[in-house]
C-alpha positions as CSV (number, residue, x, y, z in Angstrom):
1,M,0.0,0.0,0.0
2,A,1.3,3.5,-0.9
3,K,2.8,5.5,1.9
4,N,2.5,9.3,1.6
5,L,3.9,12.1,3.7
6,Y,2.2,15.5,4.4
7,F,4.4,18.4,5.6
8,E,2.2,20.9,7.4
9,C,4.4,24.0,7.3
10,K,2.2,26.5,9.1
11,S,5.1,27.2,11.5
12,G,7.7,27.4,8.8
13,I,10.3,24.7,8.0
14,S,14.0,24.3,8.8
15,G,16.5,21.5,8.6
16,D,16.4,20.6,12.3
17,M,12.6,20.7,12.5
18,S,12.4,18.3,9.5
19,V,14.9,15.8,10.9
20,A,13.1,15.9,14.3
21,A,9.7,15.3,12.7
22,L,10.9,12.3,10.8
23,L,12.5,10.9,14.0
24,D,9.2,11.5,15.8
25,L,7.4,9.5,13.0
26,G,9.7,6.5,13.8
27,A,12.4,6.8,11.2
28,D,15.4,4.6,12.2
29,R,17.5,6.5,14.7
30,E,20.3,3.8,14.7
31,K,20.6,4.2,11.0
32,L,21.0,8.0,11.4
33,E,23.6,7.6,14.2
34,K,25.6,5.1,12.0
35,T,25.6,7.5,9.1
36,L,26.6,10.6,11.1
37,A,29.5,8.6,12.8
38,S,30.7,7.4,9.3
39,M,31.2,11.0,8.2
40,N,34.2,11.2,10.6
41,L,33.4,14.8,11.6
42,G,33.0,14.1,15.3
43,N,35.5,16.8,16.3
44,E,33.4,19.4,14.5
45,F,29.9,18.7,16.0
46,T,27.9,16.6,18.4
47,Y,24.1,16.3,18.4
48,K,21.3,15.6,20.8
49,I,17.9,14.0,20.2
50,S,15.4,14.7,23.0
51,D,11.7,15.0,23.8
52,V,10.4,18.5,24.5
53,L,7.0,20.0,25.1
54,I,5.7,22.6,22.6
55,N,2.4,24.1,23.9
56,S,2.0,21.0,26.1
57,I,2.4,18.7,23.0
58,K,5.3,16.2,23.0
59,A,7.7,16.8,20.1
60,T,11.1,15.6,19.2
61,D,14.1,18.0,19.1
62,F,17.2,17.5,17.0
63,D,20.0,19.8,18.1
64,V,23.3,20.1,16.4
65,I,25.9,21.3,18.9
66,I,29.0,23.1,17.7
67,P,31.9,22.9,20.2
68,H,32.7,26.1,22.1
69,E,29.3,27.6,21.3
70,H,27.1,28.1,24.3
71,Q,23.8,28.0,22.4
72,Y,22.8,27.2,18.9
73,H,19.5,27.9,17.0
74,H,19.7,26.6,13.5
75,S,18.9,29.8,11.9
76,H,20.4,31.5,8.8
77,S,21.6,34.3,11.1
78,E,23.6,32.0,13.4
79,H,25.5,29.6,11.2
80,H,29.0,28.8,12.5
81,H,31.9,27.2,10.7
82,H,35.3,25.8,11.5
83,E,36.5,25.7,8.0
84,H,35.3,27.0,4.6
85,R,33.8,24.3,2.4
86,N,32.4,24.5,-1.1
87,L,29.9,22.2,-2.8
88,D,32.6,19.8,-4.0
89,D,33.9,19.4,-0.4
90,V,30.4,18.7,0.9
91,N,29.8,16.2,-1.8
92,Q,33.0,14.4,-0.9
93,I,31.8,14.1,2.7
94,I,28.5,12.8,1.5
95,D,30.2,10.3,-0.8
96,K,32.3,8.8,2.1
97,A,29.3,8.5,4.5
98,E,27.6,5.2,5.0
99,M,24.1,5.5,3.5
100,T,22.0,4.1,0.6
101,D,22.5,5.5,-2.9
102,S,19.0,7.1,-2.9
103,A,19.7,8.9,0.4
104,R,23.0,10.1,-1.0
105,E,21.3,11.4,-4.1
106,L,18.7,13.3,-2.0
107,A,21.4,14.8,0.2
108,K,23.3,16.0,-2.8
109,K,20.2,17.4,-4.4
110,I,19.3,19.4,-1.3
111,F,22.8,20.8,-1.0
112,K,22.8,21.8,-4.7
113,I,19.6,23.7,-4.3
114,V,21.1,25.7,-1.4
115,A,24.3,26.3,-3.3
116,E,22.6,27.4,-6.5
117,A,20.5,29.9,-4.5
118,E,23.5,31.3,-2.6
119,A,25.5,31.6,-5.8
120,E,22.7,33.7,-7.4
121,V,22.3,35.8,-4.4
122,H,26.0,36.6,-4.2
123,G,26.6,36.8,-7.9
124,K,29.1,34.0,-8.0
125,D,29.6,30.7,-9.9
126,I,28.4,27.8,-7.9
127,K,31.9,26.4,-7.7
128,D,33.0,29.6,-6.0
129,V,30.4,29.6,-3.3
130,H,32.8,29.1,-0.5
131,F,31.3,30.3,2.7
132,H,29.2,29.4,5.7
133,E,25.7,28.9,4.2
134,V,26.8,26.0,2.1
135,G,29.6,24.5,4.1
136,A,28.3,25.0,7.7
137,I,28.7,21.8,9.6
138,D,25.1,22.1,11.0
139,S,23.8,22.2,7.4
140,I,25.7,19.0,6.6
141,A,24.4,17.3,9.7
142,D,20.8,18.4,9.1
143,I,20.7,17.6,5.3
144,V,22.4,14.2,5.6
145,S,20.2,13.3,8.6
146,F,17.1,14.3,6.7
147,A,18.0,12.3,3.6
148,V,18.8,9.2,5.6
149,L,15.6,9.3,7.6
150,F,13.4,10.1,4.6
151,D,14.9,7.3,2.7
152,D,14.3,4.9,5.6
153,L,10.6,5.7,5.7
154,N,10.2,4.5,2.0
155,I,7.7,7.2,1.0
156,D,5.9,7.1,-2.3
157,K,4.5,10.6,-2.5
158,V,5.0,13.9,-0.6
159,Y,2.5,16.8,-0.1
160,F,3.2,20.2,1.3
161,S,1.0,22.9,2.8
162,T,1.7,26.5,1.9
163,L,5.1,27.5,3.4
164,T,4.6,30.1,6.1
165,E,7.2,32.8,6.8
166,G,7.6,35.7,9.3
167,Q,8.7,39.2,8.4
168,G,11.1,41.9,9.4
169,F,14.9,41.5,9.4
170,V,17.5,39.0,10.5
171,K,21.2,39.6,11.3
172,C,23.9,37.4,9.8
173,Q,27.5,37.7,8.8
174,H,26.5,39.5,5.5
175,G,24.8,42.2,7.5
176,T,21.0,42.7,8.1
177,L,18.8,40.8,5.7
178,P,15.1,41.1,5.0
179,V,12.9,38.1,5.9
180,P,12.4,35.9,3.8
181,V,16.2,36.0,3.4
182,P,17.4,36.3,-0.2
183,A,18.4,32.6,-0.6
184,V,15.0,31.5,0.6
185,C,13.4,33.8,-2.0
186,K,15.5,32.4,-4.8
187,I,14.5,28.8,-3.8
188,L,10.8,29.6,-3.5
189,A,10.8,31.4,-6.8
190,K,12.7,28.7,-8.8
191,Y,10.7,25.8,-7.5
192,K,7.3,27.6,-7.4
193,L,6.7,26.9,-3.7
194,P,3.6,28.6,-2.4
195,L,4.3,31.2,0.4
196,K,2.3,33.0,3.0
197,I,3.7,35.8,5.1
198,T,2.5,36.1,8.8
199,E,2.7,38.7,11.5
200,N,5.5,36.8,13.2
201,D,8.6,38.8,13.6
202,G,11.7,36.9,12.3
203,E,12.7,34.0,10.2
204,M,10.5,30.8,10.0
205,I,11.9,29.3,6.8
206,T,15.6,28.7,6.6
207,P,17.5,28.1,3.4
208,T,17.9,24.4,4.4
209,G,14.2,24.1,5.1
210,A,13.3,25.7,1.8
211,A,15.7,23.4,0.0
212,I,14.3,20.3,1.7
213,A,10.8,21.4,0.5
214,A,12.0,22.2,-3.0
215,S,13.8,18.8,-3.3
216,L,10.5,16.9,-2.7
217,Y,7.8,19.3,-3.9
218,T,5.7,18.1,-6.8
219,G,2.9,20.7,-6.7
220,E,0.3,17.9,-6.1
221,K,-2.6,19.0,-4.0
222,L,-3.4,17.1,-0.8
223,P,-6.3,14.7,-1.3
224,D,-9.7,15.9,-0.2
225,E,-10.0,12.9,2.1
226,F,-7.3,10.8,3.6
227,I,-6.5,8.6,6.6
228,I,-3.7,9.7,9.0
229,E,-1.5,6.7,9.8
230,K,0.9,8.5,12.1
231,T,1.9,12.0,13.1
232,G,5.4,13.4,13.9
233,Y,6.2,16.7,15.6
234,G,9.5,18.4,15.0
235,A,10.4,21.1,17.5
236,G,11.8,24.4,16.3
237,K,14.0,26.8,18.3
238,R,12.7,30.2,17.4
239,P,10.7,32.2,19.9
240,Y,7.4,32.5,18.0
241,E,4.1,31.2,19.1
242,N,4.1,27.6,17.9
243,P,7.5,26.5,16.6
244,V,6.7,23.0,15.5
245,L,6.7,21.2,12.1
246,R,4.0,18.6,11.9
247,V,4.5,15.7,9.4
248,M,1.9,13.0,8.8
249,I,2.1,9.6,7.2
250,I,-1.2,9.4,5.3
251,R,-3.0,7.2,2.8
252,R,-5.9,7.9,0.5
253,T,-9.4,6.6,1.6
């Protein structure tokens, strides 16, 4: 029987929220841990998977921890890096990691979407994009983790709600950027992802989150009727009202 996923993005979408939601759905945590260990980047990051309450609802939290950083929030404004990496460097890391070919292909696809957007934003060739948005260790951890978990769930079809974003400005190493940040705008425009702006102040869609959506988006509308098989809640870390990504395994009636 076909297994479909529905991403309800009413509180935005980010890499860590997406990973957490799939873990909450029951994707194989041991498989994830094996892949992350096989990347041999243990000196650059650790991670923590935990249960948290968001408005009294139990959700899963996936937190990438960068050594020597007191707190980390997975936002475009707070990427850290230990060394500059370009897309080729990232692909080499993905090639060496232990995962299925389909997971590897998805991870590379997501990274390429981010890299193309950053290249356009900064007026560079994709091979010369050589800075934190593409090479950040947290992005590598989030994207590889998502690809491995999504592949493990063996999904036939994916649906997305309208992507929901905040407004205002966000500070990053390039200065102060408007929300949605330019890379997110590029991704949403290129892949024709529907967007809704809310009154929330700040960033709800990260470039990684937008790239995950773009990599799986088909434009197909959610069926009028369906059965919910299982629901996963992925916790966000931004201080708006309901920072949670809900992802459902559904089937048609």
